[in-house]
N, C-alpha and C positions, 0 to 999 in steps of 0.2 A: 534394427536389433542390437542393444547393446551390450559389451562383455568386458565382465570386471576381471581383470589377473589379479591375484595375489602373489608380488614379490618378494612379502616380506621375507627374514632372514628365519625365522622362527621354524618354521617346516611343521611337521607333526606335533612339535612341543608347543602347543598354542598358551599354555601357561609361564612360559619364559620371562617375560617382562614381569610378572609378579613374582616369579622365584629368586629374579634378581634383586628386586626391590625388598625382597625379605632379607635376603642374604644381605645387603647394605645396612638394615635395620638391627640385625641381631649379630653385626658383626666383630662384636667382641666376645661376644660368648664361642662364637665360632672359632674364633682366632686363639683361645684359651684351649679351645678345647682340641684344636690341631697341635700346639705345642706340647700338649700332656700327650698324643699320639705318637708323635716322632719319638720322645724318651722311652717309651716302652715298646714298639713296634721292633720287628726283626729286620733283617737285613732283604729278607724276600718279598718282605708286603709292602717296602717304602710305597711304592708308586698307586696303592689301593685307595679308594675313597674312606671316609669315616661317619661312623654315626652320632649325630650330635647330640645332645640332650639339653634342652632349657627349661628351666622351672616356670610351671605354670602359672607361678605370679607376675614374671618376665613380660608374659604374653598378651595379657589383659591390656584389651583396648579399653579408654574411657569414654562413659556411657554420661549424654546429659538425659535429662528425665526432669518431669515435674513432680517435686513433692505434693505430698498431700496438703501443704496448705497449714497456718493456725498451728494453733497449738494444742498438742496431743498429751493425752495421759493415759497409760495404759498399765494395767493390774494383773500380774502374772500370779495367779493364786498356789499355793502349797508352796513358797518360798521360805524356806525357814532360816537358810544361812546366809543371804547378802540383805543390806541394806543397801538406799539409793547412794549412788557416788562410789562403791565397791568396786574393784577391778577384778572380773573373772579370770584363774588362773588359766592357762592351756592346757588342754588333755594331756596325759601321758600317754607317747605312742601313739600310733596308729595316723590311718589317713596318709594321704600323700604318695600313696603309692612306693614307698621306701623299703617296704621290708621293715621297719621299725618296731619294736614293742612285742607284744604277745598279743596270741590270734585270742580276737574279741568280739562278742555278737553288737556291738556297736562303734558309732563316729562312720564319717563318711570321707572320703577327700577326691582330690585328684591328682592323676600319675603325670609327670615331668613330659612333656612337648618332647618326642624323640624323630629324628627325622636323618635321611642318609643324604651326606654331599656325594658329589660323583669324584674320579681321581681328577679332573681338572679344576674342580672349584678348589680341592684340597691343596694341588700343588699351587694354587694362586696365593691360597691363605699363607702357606708356609714360604712361599718367599716374594711377599710381598715387600717394595718397599728394600730390596737387596740389588746390588749389580755391582760388576767389576769396576773395582775403582779407575781411574785414570785411563779410561780407553777412549786414546785420542787420534792415534795414527789411522789414516788410511791408505786406500790399496787398491787400484782399480781392477787389475790383473783378474780376471776371473771372475769379474763380477756378473752375479744373474739378475739383480734386480734393474728394473728403470723408471723410471718416473716421467709424465708428460710435463713440456713444457712449452711456454711460449715461445716461437721464433722465428718473429717478423709477419708480414703480409704476404699472401700466395696470390696468384690472380683464378687460381682454381682449388675448389674445397668445398665443402658439403654446405648447402644450404643454412643449415642450423648455425653455423661457425661464422658468417655472414659478418662484415666489420661495417656496420650502419656509417659511421661517420666516415671514415677513409673512401667508401663508395660514394657519399655525396658529392666530397672534395673532387675526386676523380671525374665527376660528373660537370661539375659543375667549372672545372678545370676544362674538360672537353670541348664545350660548350662555347666558352672564352675564346678556344682556339680556333673553333670552326666559324664560330660568328662574331670575331674582332672587326675583320673589315667592312663587315656590314654596318657593324652598329657604329662605327665611325662614320661611315655614309649618312647612314639614318640621321645622326646627333646632326651633320651639315646641312643637310635636307631641310629638317625641322626648323634649324636656325634661321636656313634661307625664306620656306616657307614664311616664318614670321615674320621677317624684314619686310619681303613685298606686299604683306597685308597690309602693315604698317606704314610704309613709302611709295607702294604703288597697286592699292590697293582696285585701280582699275585694269590692272594688266592680268586680266583673265586667263590669258593663254600660259603665261608660265606659272600660274599660281596652279592650275590645274594639271600640269603637265607635273609640277612637284609633288602634289598629292598623290598622282598615280604612281611614281618612283618612292615616295613615303610608304604607300600601301606596299607597294612590290617588296618593299626592303624588309617592312615587319613579316611579311607573308614567307619570306625566304629564312630570317631567324625562327620563324615559329615551327617551320620546318625541321630541324634541330631538334631530334629525343631529347628528352628531360635525363634519360636513363637508358645504357644500353650496355650488353652484354660486357663490352671492354669495359664499363666504368666497374662490375663486380669487384671487389676486395676481401678476401677472407684470411680470418687469424690462423696462421698455419702452426701445430703442433706438431711436436716431434718429439721421441722416446730418447730420454736422455739416460746412461749408464749411471746410475745411484751407484754414490761410493760406498763400499760395504767395510766397516772393522773387521778384521782380520785378527785372529785371539788365538792364542794355543796356552794351553795349560799344562803344566808340568805337575805331577801325583807322583810325589816321592814317600815312600811306605819302608818303615823299618819291620825288618820281618827274622830280626837277631833272635837268639834263645833266649834273652833276656825278656824278651816280650811275650807275656802271658797270653794265654787263647782269650782270656775277658779283653786284656789290653788291644790285641789284636780286631777283636770283634768291634770295639770303639772305634778304634782306627777305620775302620772299613764302612761303618756305618757312615762315619765323616767324612770320607770319599764319596760316597754312595748320593752321601746328601748334594755334596758340590756337583756331582756328576749329572745327576739331574736339574740342578741349577743352572748349569751351561749349558744343556739339551736344551733345555726349554725356553732359555730366553735370548739366547745366540745362534742365529743359524749358520753362519761361518765361524767354525772354532773348533779346533784342533783338539786331542785331549792325549799326553803322553804318559804311559804308566811306567814308573820305575819302582822296582823292588831291589832292597839291598840288605845284606848281613855285612860279609868282610870284604864282598865283591858285589858290584850291580849290574842289573840288566833290564833292558825295554824288554816288557812284555807285552800282552793284550789285555784285556779288559777282563776274557775269563781267568787267566792266570793269575793275574796281580789279587784280583779276589779271592780267590779258592784255592793257591798253588799252597800244598804244604813244606813247600823248601824253609830252612833254618839255617844258621849258622853265627858264627863271633859277630862282632861291632865295629864297623869302620866307615861311619856316616859320609867323611869326604870323599867316599867310590861314588857316590849319589850323586853327587854336586859336580865331580869331574864330568860325568856323565852327561849330566845335564847341560854342564859347557859344551860339550862336545857338539852333542846335538842340537843346541841352537847357533852352532858356529855354522854347521852344517846345511840344516832345513831352513832355519826361521831366521834369517837376518832381521836386525831390531829394527832397520829404516822403514820397512814393511808390515812388519807384525807386530802385536802388541802380547808381551811374555810374561806370563804369569805361572807364580809356581806354589804349592802347597804342599807342606811335609809335616809329617804324623810321624812321632817317634817317642819314646818312653826315656827320653834324654841319656841312657846309658851308653855310652862309647870311649873307645880307649883314650887316653889319656892325652897321651899326644898326639893325637887327630883332633882334637877341638880345636887347637890353633890354627891348623891345616884348613880348616872349614870356616874358619873365620876370615882367613884370608881368601882364600877362593871366592868367598859368597861378597867380598867387598872388593876385589881386583875384577873379578871374571864374569859376575853375574848381575851382582846390583847396580851397575852403571847400565846395565841394557834392558831391566824388565819393570814392569809397570808395579806388579805388586807383588810382595813373596810374605806368604801366612806361615808360620812353625806354630804347630801346636803339639805340646809335651802332655802327654798322656800318662801321669804317675800321680799316685796321693801321696807320694815320698817330698822331702828339700829335694829343691833342684839341686842338678850338679853342673860340672864344668861346659858342656855343651851350652846350656843356657844361658850363662855368664857371658861366653863367648857372643850367642847370639845377640842378647842385650848391649852388647859395646856395636855392635852393627845395626840395631835399630836406633843406638842414637847416633850415628851416622847418617844414616836414611830414616829419618824420622816417619816421611812422608808414605815410602813405600816399602815399608817394612812393620808387620806386626806379628806379636808372638802373644799367645794365650795358653794357661794349662787345663787339660781337661780330666778332672778326678773319679766320674763315673758316667754312665750313658745319659744322666739326663742334664749331663753341663755339654751334650754335643750340640744340639740347636740353638741356645743362649750363644755359646762360643762361637755360633756360625753366623749369628745374626750380628754380633760382633763385630766381625772381624770383614763382613762384604756388606755393612749397613750404608745405605746411601749417604754420598756426602752431600753437604749443601754447597755450591758453586756460590763462593762471592763474589 
């Protein structure tokens, strides 16, 4: 009896392949819906799925069918308004299931096609084509992943990994080694037999003796096995540690009194988007949360997003704390260091040049990428222009953007972490 074991990864979701094909076909509609969802969602439901609506006309499939053929003339009785060639205007309201127009006892239409995408699919579309720039450094310590690599030839192994070429080569070498002298004697005996038959055909005694010797030598060579267990060679596979990129992201958020509740909410949503992106795309990454007003503190995730502490504004306190943590826990020769800072741009005037000096001398030479997001509808202040000088000095590794409203969060996020094409 034969048994068929289904080892496909679909599990109970037998329509997974069809669903993925559907998502690829209508990815433009889904991506647009995801972008709109990000701008209107609150902090707490950022990880949920989303309901996608696709116009019915966009999911129609082309159909080939046979026409009636020939020339058809149709007469519609009772037509007093139109003549041949005129266009019939579209009815006002009704149809399509959109709720437009007033109630009517006429007309028909079709609702938009609505379906639900899961949390995983929502995040896939949200973070598509995004990455941490310049992620290049490697560190093997604490690596938890391995890859199987070829490591030469072994005399022992699984039959499925037998190396046929090396096995036959070994068997051929063994046969040559074991029968080399015998084959030399055989060649000499054959030459001598040919000489006797040519020069001394009447010397039957010596001819018969040589024929017996040749038969004996050939029998001895034939007893050498064609393949022996000693000849078997196997491909050796070993597990090799897979270098894993280590990265740390510093999240610096201004919580001073100038930051209104709406501004803080936009900053939190930006950092939550960043946090989801990091946790989803990178297994070995650490996140350091720093809140600051006149002083800076390293806090945990809960306090970073929900603490109500506030005060004045000294941005350099956060940069100094970041530099101290970098020097103490994250050596630049082992870690890819990233930073994202969000503020409304207000700062003590004498502190903005200090921020520029700290960035240019103590932070930027050691980080892979630094982003600054200024959340304000007003004109830029001194901090922005000091950071602009940093951007000019570190054009490849420093970026700054302005966010005016919640609708700008996702476009700015994609602009900051867009995948760069490698030349």
